[in-house]
N, C-alpha and C positions, 0 to 999 in steps of 0.2 A: 244269655250273653253278658259276659263283665265289663267291667270299665275302669280304667285307670283314672283316680280322682288325685288332685294336689292337695296336700294339706301339710301340715306340721308336727314333728313328734313333741310328746308333751310330758317325757319322763324324765328330763333335767332340763336347766335353765339355757342351753344351746338351742333347743327347740329346731334341730335340724330339718331342712325341706325333706320331705317324703311324697312317693305318689303310693296311693292304697288301690289295689285291685277289689273292687265290689262286685261281688256275684250274688244274685238272691240276696241281697240285704245282708250278706256279711263281709266282712275285710278278710280276703284269702292270701293276699301276697303282700308284700312291702318291699319296695325298694329306696334307695335315695334319690332326691329329684335333683338332676342336673340342670334345670332351669332356675333352680333357686341360687338368687346371687352371692348369699353369705356361706351356705353349705357345698353348693356346687356339686351335689351328688353324695358327698359325705354322709354317712349313717354309721350310727355303731350296733352292736347285737340287741342291744336293748330296744332300739328303734325297729329293727326288722322283726322284732317281736309283739308289734302294738296291736295285734289281732286279739292276744291274751288279756291285754288290758280292756278292749272294748265288749269281748264276748266271754262272759263266763256263767259259772252257776250262781253265784252271790251277788250279780246285778241287782239294783232295787229298781223296783218297777211301780210299784203303789205307795201312796202315803201308810206309813204306821203309827200307831198310838200303843203305847206300852200299858198293859193291863195287870192285874194281879196275876192272871192266868199266861203272861207272855203277850206277845205283840198281837194286833188283830188290825186288819186292812180297813182303814177310813176314806172317805171321799176327802178330795182336795179341799173343797168348802168347808167340810166340818174340820180338817186338820188346821187350817189356814185360821178359821175362826177361833177357836181353842186357844191356839198360840197367840193371838193377838189380844184375847180378853186376858190369858195368863200373864202375859209380859207386862199390858197395860197396869193390870193390878200391882203387881210386883213393884213396878218402878213409881207408883203412886204412892204405895204404902212404904216402900224402904228408901224411896230417893234414888236419882239416877247412878249413884255409885253402884247399885247393885246388878248393873246389867253389863255384861261383856259381849264383843264379838271377838271370835277367834276365826282367822282366816287370812284371805288376799288374794286367792286364785292358785294358791300352788305352783306348780312349775309350769302351767301353760295356759290357764285361764284367769285373766287378770281383774276383766272388767267388772264382776260383781263385786269388787271392792269398793267401787265408787259409789255402789247403790247401799252397800252394807253399812259404811262408815258415815253417810248421810243420815242413814236411818238410826245408826247411834247416837248421832250429835242431836238427831231430833227430838230424841228422849232424853238428851242433856246429858249423856255417857261421853267421855273420853277414851273408856278402856277398850282399846283394839289390840288384842294378843296377834302376833304375827310370828312366822317363822324366821322372818329378816332377824327378828331378837332373839333368836336361838343361836344367830351365828355371826352377823356383820354389823351389831350396833353398836361395840366397842370402837370398830374403825370410822363409822359413821360419825360419832362424837368425837373423835379425834378431828376428824376432816371439818365438822363444826366449829371446833376451836381455832385449827389450821388456816382455812379458806372462808370461813365465814358462812358456810351452808351445810347442814349434815348429810343431805342428800347428793354432794359433789364428790361422789369418791372416785379412785383416777386408776385406769388400768395401764398396762405395757403397750407401748405403741411397738406392737408384735413386728410389724415390716421392716421397721428402722433400727430396731436396738440391736445390739452386737453382743450383749451380755445379757442374757436372761438369767435372774437370779429367782428360783424358786423355792420358797420358802414353808414348809409345812404344805407342801401342794404336788401331787401326783396326778398332772394333767393326763398320762396315758390312761388312768381310770377315770378320773373324775372329769376330766373335759376343763371346763370353765373358761374354754377359749375355742373359737370357731374352727372346726376341721382338725381336733387338737391333736392325734397320733400323725397326721398327715404334716403337721406342721412341726410338731417336735422331733420327728423323723429327719425333716428338710434340716431344721437347725442344727440337730446332732452331727449332720453330714457335711455342714458346710464347714471347712477351715477358716473361714473368716470371722466366726462366731462362736461363742461359747455358752454353752449350757450348765449353770452350776445348780445343784440342789444341796439343801440344807434340811435334813429328814433324818430320823434316828435309823430308819429302815432302809434296806437297798431296795427302794421301790421300781417299780417298771421304770419311770422315768430317771430313776438315779441310774439305773444299769445304762442308759443311754447318755449320760452327762458326761462332758469333759471334767468335772470335778464333782465329787460327792463328799460333804461334810458330814459325818453320820453323828450329829449332835446328843447329847445325853438328854433324855426326856425331861421334858421341862424348862432347860435352860436357853430358851430361844431369847427372853429378854436380856440376860447376860451377855450373849454372846453379840447381841444386836449394839449393847452398850460399848463392847469391847471392838467391835468395827468401827465405830464412831470414835472412839478414843485412839485406835491407830489414824484414822484419817486425821484428826487434830495434831496428834504427836509427829506424824511425818508429814505434816502441812501441805495435805492432799485435796483439802477444801477448795472449791470454786470461790474464791473471793469476789471477783466481779459480780458473778451472778448472785451471790449472798448480799453484796452491796446494792444491788439495782431491786431486786426482787424480794428480800427478806425484812423481817423486824426483829429487834432484842436478840441478837447474834450472843453478843457478850454474856448476858443472861443464861441463854442456853449453853453455850461454851462452859460454863462455870459449874453446871452439874456433873462434867467429867474431870475436874481437878483433883489430883490425887488418887485416881483410878487406878489400880494394879493390873493393868492388861495381862500379863502372863499367869497370874494365879485366876483370873477370870477364865481365861481359854483352858487351863488345866481343869478349871472346875466343872467346863463343858465337855471333858473329855475329850479334847482335840487337839490337834497339833498346831503348834505358834506358829511356824512358818507356813503352813498350809492357811490359816486363817488372814495372816498377814498378804499373803499372795492374792488371796480371794478379794480382800480388801482393797488393795492397790490397782486390781483390773477393773473394780467395779467403780472406782473414783477417778479412772484415766481412761474409761471406755464410754461409749454410747449404752450406758447400761439402763437396767430397769427391773423392778420387783413386781413378782406375784406372790403373796402370801395368801392362805387359804386356812382351810380349817386345822390344820396342824398347829398354826398359832392365833387363830381366832375362837380356837376354843381349846385354848391351855392355857398353862399358867400364865399371869399377870397378860392377858390377852389384849386389854385396851392399852397397858403400858408398852406392849411390844409395838403395837399398831403405832403408838406416838414415836418410838425410838427409830421405826422403820420410815417413819415420815422426816424424823431429823437426819438420817442418813441420805434419804434423797433429797432433800433442801441442800444441805451442806455440800454435796457432789455438784449440784445444780442440775438435778434430773427430774424435775417437777414442771409440766407443761412446756416441754421441749422435745423435739424430733427424736425418738430413740429412746426417750423417758417412760416415764409414768403421766400419761396425758389424760385429759376429762375428756370423756366421749362425748359426742353429740346424743341427744334424745329425744323423743317425741315427748315423754311425760317421766318426770323423775319418779323414782321408785320411794316415795312417801315425802313426808312435810319435813322442814326445819324446827323443830321443838327445843329450844333451848330451856333447859332445865332451871336457868337464870331467871327466866321469865314467869312471872308470880301466876299467869295463865296456865302454863305447863302442869299437867295432874301429875301427881305421883301415888302409887299405889299404896295404900292404908297400912296394911300390916308390915311389909318389906320397907315401903318409901323408896321404890325405885322411881326413877321418871321417865316419861315418855322421849324416846329417841328415834328420830325420822318419826313421829306421831305414832309410834308402836311400842307395846309393853313387853317385856322377856318372858316367854312361857312358862320358863323357869320357876316363877316365882307364884303362879296362879294358885296351885292347892292351897297355899298357905292363906292367899286373900280370901278364899273358899272357907276354909276352917276356922278362920279367925273369929274371935269372940266380939262383936259389938254391931252396931247399927248399920255401918258402912260396908260389912262384908258380902262378896259377890254371892246373889241367890240364881242369876239368871244367865245363862251361857248360851250364845247361838253359835253353833262350830258349822261353818261352810267350806268343805275343801280340805277341812283338817281332820286328823286323827290324832289328837295329843297321847292317846293311850298306847301307840307305839311311836310317836314321833319325837317325842320329848323326853326330858330327863325325868328319871323316878315315878315308873308306872305304878308302883303300890301307891305312892302318895296320889297320885292322879284318880287312882280307883277310888280310893277312900273319899277324896273331896267332891268328886262327881256325884257319890252316892247321896251327898248333903246337900245338894242343888235343890231349888224348888222348882226349876225348869231347865232343862237341858234339850236344846232342837241340834239335830245334826242334819245338814244337808248335804248329800254325798253321791256317789254313783254306785258304789257298792256299800253292802252291808258290814262296816267297819267296826274296830272295837269299841269305838266311842260311840258308833251308831248302836250298838248293843246295851249300852247303859242310859239312853237318852228316852225322856218321854216321848219326844216325837221325832218320827226318821222321815224325811222328806226326799222321794227320787230325784236326783239332778241328772239333766242332760248329760252325756260325756262330753268329751273333747271334740267327738266327732260327729256328733248328732246337733252341734249349733253353730252359729257364729262366735267367735271369740278371738283374743290375742293376747299377746305378753309383752311387758315391757322390760325384757330382761335384754335386749340383745345390743349389749353395750359392745361397739367396736369404733376405730378409728382409721380414717378421718370422716369415713361414710356413715351414717345412720341407716337402718335398716327395719322396716316393718312388714308384719305379714298378716292380714286378717283371714283366719281362716273360716272356711266354710263346713256346712253340714255336708259331711260325704254318705252317710247311711241314716237311716230312719230310726228314730227312736224305739229302745225295746220298753213296751211298757207304756205307762205313763207319764213318764218323767218332763219335767219343766226347767227350762234355762234359770239357772240360780238367781241372775237378776229379776226375771219375772216373779218368782217366789219373793223377794225381798219387796218389790213394788206392791205386791197384794198385801203382804204384811203390815206395809206402812199405811197402804190406803185404809184398812179395816182399824189401824190406831187411829185413824184421822189427822196424820201428820203431814200431808200432800195437800198443799194448797188448791181450791176448785179450779180445774182446768175447764174453760169454757168450750163450748160447741164449736164457737167461731175458729178456734184454735186447731181441733180437731178436724174441721172442715179444710183449714188451710194446708194441713200436712198431706191430705190427698191430691193437693195440686203441685205447680213447681215448688223446689225447693227453696229457691230463691224469695218467693212470696211468703213461704212458710217462716223463713229467717226473719222477714220484717214483721210479720205477725208475732212471732215470739219475741222479738226485743220488746214490742209495743207490750206485750202481756208482762214481761220481767219487769218493765219500769212501772207497770200499774200495781204489780203484786209483793209487796217487800219479801215476802217468804219465800217467794218462786225461786230466786237465783241459786239459794244454797240446796233446794230440792230441783235444779235442774235435770239431773238426770231423770227422776220420777216422771218429771213434766213430759219430757223427750220421749219415756218408754211409751206413755199413756197418748201419746200423739203420733210422732213419726215412727216410733217403734211398732204401734197396729201397722202401719202402711208397709213398713219393711220387713214386717215379719221377727223382728227381735229386738229387745230392748239395749243389747250389746251393742248393734250397729248404729242403733239411734244416739246412744252415748258416745261412739267414735267422732259422728257427725257433729255433735256439740263440741267436742274436744277439739277438733280441728276448727270451728269456727273461732274460738278464743285461744288459738296458738300464738304463743309469745313471738317477739321481734325475731330472737334466735333462731327459732324453728324457721320462721318463713325466710331467712336470710341463707340459712345453710340450703333450704330446699331450692332456693332463686340458684344456686351454684349449679344445681343439676337442671336447669332449666326451667323451672315452677314459676308462674308468675307470682309474686308475694303481694299483689296489692287485693284488689276487692274480690276477685274470683277465686283466689288462693284455696281455700278449705274443701270448696265443691270440687276443682280441679283435682287434689290430691285425694278427696274421699272417694270421686269416680274411679281415679287409677287404682286403688287400692282395691274397689269391687272388682275389678276389670282382672286384676292381676293375683290369682290365689296363689302363685308360687312366692307373694313377697317383692318387695322391691325397695331400691335405695330411696330414702325421701329426703338424704339432705346431705350435705358435706362440711364440715368444719374447715376452716381457716387454720392449717398447722401454725402458722406465723403468728397467730394470735391467741393459743390456746390458754395463755395466763390471763385474758380477758375474762374467763369465767370466776376467778378468785374475787369474792364476794364482801372482804372485810373491807371496812371504811377507807383502809388506808390503801386499799388495793394491792396487798402485798402479804406474802404468806408470813404466818405467824410461827415464830420458831420456840415461843415459851409458853406452856402449859402450865398455868401457877398449878392447877389443883395434882397435878402428878410430879410436881418438880422435886419435892422432897422424897418421894418413892424412887425416884430416877439415881438423885444423888446417894441415897441410902443402899440401892443396888450394889453388891459386891459379891466377891467369891466367898469370903467367910460366911456371910449371911446365908447364900445360896446352897452353899457345900451342906450347911445344917439342915437345910429345910428340904433339900433333895435327899436326905438319908433314908434308906429302906424304911418301913414301918414292920416290925417283926411279926405283927399278927397277919398283915398283908403285903407279903415282900415284894410281889410284881407290881408292876406298872402297867396298867390296860390303858390301850387307845380304844375307846370305845366309839365306832363307826369306822367302817372301813370300805372305800367305793371298790368294786368291783365287776366284772362284766355280768354278773348273776343277782344283783340288788337294783332295784328304783325305788328307793324310799319305800311308801306302801302302796304305791300306785298298781304294780302287777302282783293280782291277789292268787290267782290260779298258779300253784306252783309247776304245772306241767311245762311250763316254759324252761323251766331248769332240770327237766327229767335228765337225771344220768349224771349230773354233775355236782361236784362239792362244793355246794352254795352257801353252806354256813358254818365255818370253821373257827376255831381259834388259833391264829397262828403264832406259833412259839420256835425259838432256836432250840436246836438238838441238845445244846449243852445244859439248857434249863429243863429239858424234858429228861433227860439222863439223870442230873441230880433228884428231882422228882419221881423217878422210875415210871415215866411214861412213855407211850409209845404212839407212833403216828395212827390215825384212825381210830385212836380210842376214845371212847366216851370220857369226859371230864366235866366237873363241877366247877365252875367259876363261882366265886363269893366275895362281896365288897360289902362295905357298912350299910348298903340299902337292900340287898339280896343277894340270890343266888338263881344260877341257871345250870343247864347241862348242854352242851354241845360237843362235835366232835372235835378231837384235836387235829391240827395240820402242824407237820415239822417243817419247817424252812430256813436254810442258811442265809435267806435274805432279813430275817427277822433279828432283832437286835438282844443280847442276852438281857435278862431281866425287864422285857419289855415283851408284851402278848397284844394283839390286835384283834379285833373282833367286827365283822359287818352289822350294820343298821340295815332296818328293814325288814326282819324277819322276826319270827314268833306270832305270823299272822294266823286267825283262825278263818279256815278254809273249808267251807261245808261240815262246819263243826269239829275240825281236827287243827291243832295249832302245827305250824310248819315253821320249822328251825327255832332258835332262840332269840328273845326280846332283850337284845343288849342295854335297852333304857330301863330294866329291871335291875340293874348294875348301877345306874349311875346317881348318885346321890343329890338332891335338889338343893342342898345347900352348898355343894362345891361349885361354887359360881363366880364370876367377875366382881368385884365389889360396886365399881362405877355404872358396867353395862347389865349385868344379871346373866350375862350368858354363861352357859354351864361349861365347867371343865372339862368335856368330856375326854378328851386326849390324855388326860394325867388322872386315872382313878387307880388308887391304892386297892388289890385284889391278890387273891390267894388262888391254886389251880391245884385240883386233887383229883384222883380217879373217883370217876361216878361211882355211888353205891348201887347195888343190885335194886331193880324197880318191883 
């Protein structure tokens, strides 16, 4: 007899609620969970195929050590002892800058980051490389300058906005909002609301939009500057809002003096009347912006985020109903790490600072291959697969072969695992307790504590438990008294008191508190992650408690235990707080409590941005005449998590989309095998002709080129992305603007 069990999807950041039918230890059916208050039964095709994530032939089941003759199975005791000994030696001999952690929990398992970052810091290193710095840190850097904290992004108030501007975002495929297709469909059908898309392609979302501006690839910053200039020229700015809530308006406005609006719009290959119409509508309605990877991984990405911030602020759309708002959160995604603070580390070879506490994966190969005493020598990759997820695969392969120690903790035998010295099997998202902090929503805050629904396959451990044991063997966890372990077996109120007394008596214990909790309460609860959540709730800030109080929780002494128990009892997840919409601007953390309009580091670049310069910069490269957008969200890709290709059987799941006119010029046909080449490398894939593509612009999905059962499935687009093609401030790769050429594939 089988049983339906509640959980959450881990294949994208929306983590929709699902119910999994488990029989004889296997997931056999999946459906959306209507009891989930955030997704309400919504689930996409990827989530419906979660069984392929959980059950496949390349699951890791035992620890592995690489030898001259390939991998051999070893015991946990041996593997952990060898890793701790080697890592400790490397750090002692070469210093803390020799060690880096790469990970953070991927799409659905974030608790291990609390342990990994503390392990990193306990060895003196700050080098945490994360996927956040592959995509979002340019925007986070702007938020740090604009509102005082890098971890304070804004999201559209989707319920109340009546003009949603989608810039480089195709929510029909990439989601990035709860119940994306349902909401986009409703938005498009509502006569009182406008859906506006700015994207080179006629995407699935653009087909449903009221207005689609088919912008020239790479021109996002120029168009945004033109829209701001129109606002200023036509006097559309919200003067009352600007006076009450912003600083340095005159200096910001000066950046647009003498700007040639018509020429800029022509350089963007758009119609001036259409751009002016969109700008007027945006400035005069309850409008909001959702920018996604089309700009966040595009040319001038950090500058574009700054210009979008200016557009919102000048129109009075930050922190107000229907605009871009600060969502509530149980825990921020990262820390504030201002590079102007001398304590903020930079990479040695490339000079990039941490943003929200993380470093850009785009530069790691150079940090490994650099000549000097401070080069990276040891990398711990947990739930990360840089050899398929990050730019310039060839550079990564070269660099990783030079490491003194590469350890991979993962569910499956990934491409990165194949190059590792030690491979440690992790429990899957459905074999352990875990959760995610991606659930940005407004005004309510959601959290789900997922629980195990199937027994582990083989001998995998919870990632956090692995890190606890490595830390213990390295001797970085302060001694935990038996009395504290004994207290953990009693009432948690008594344990909380004993823990407080211990933390006060042991100076090192507070920084290593997740490890202490794992070795005490975690042993009782059967999970280091659950113990870490209990500890997180004990120290919840006042804002979290106040938001919870609006939903009936007692914000006083019993708050943490009450909320913790509720999460244990509600496997579908729950609303844990509700923000005050009328006090949203209280999140602004600048000393003035006002929004900063001038970012001096970008002022000269914004002032210099004009049609003449961009027209030259955007000219085709004769050797590589097409522009490749490297990374396309489809129903058939899920980063590198879905390794068994049978979930896409019978579908065209890895193709290069091209406009028929380009194909005709190149004498290429639909379904033909083609060779795509850039300065970084070349791959072969199937050609897909599409009228929705833009002439001169081709697009290819990410998450393919995976090796499954010894066979490579599809083409790896990151083989085509040069590592040096990156944003100068944040280091994010410019994946959406890669010069390439396409030709018929030669005979094999």
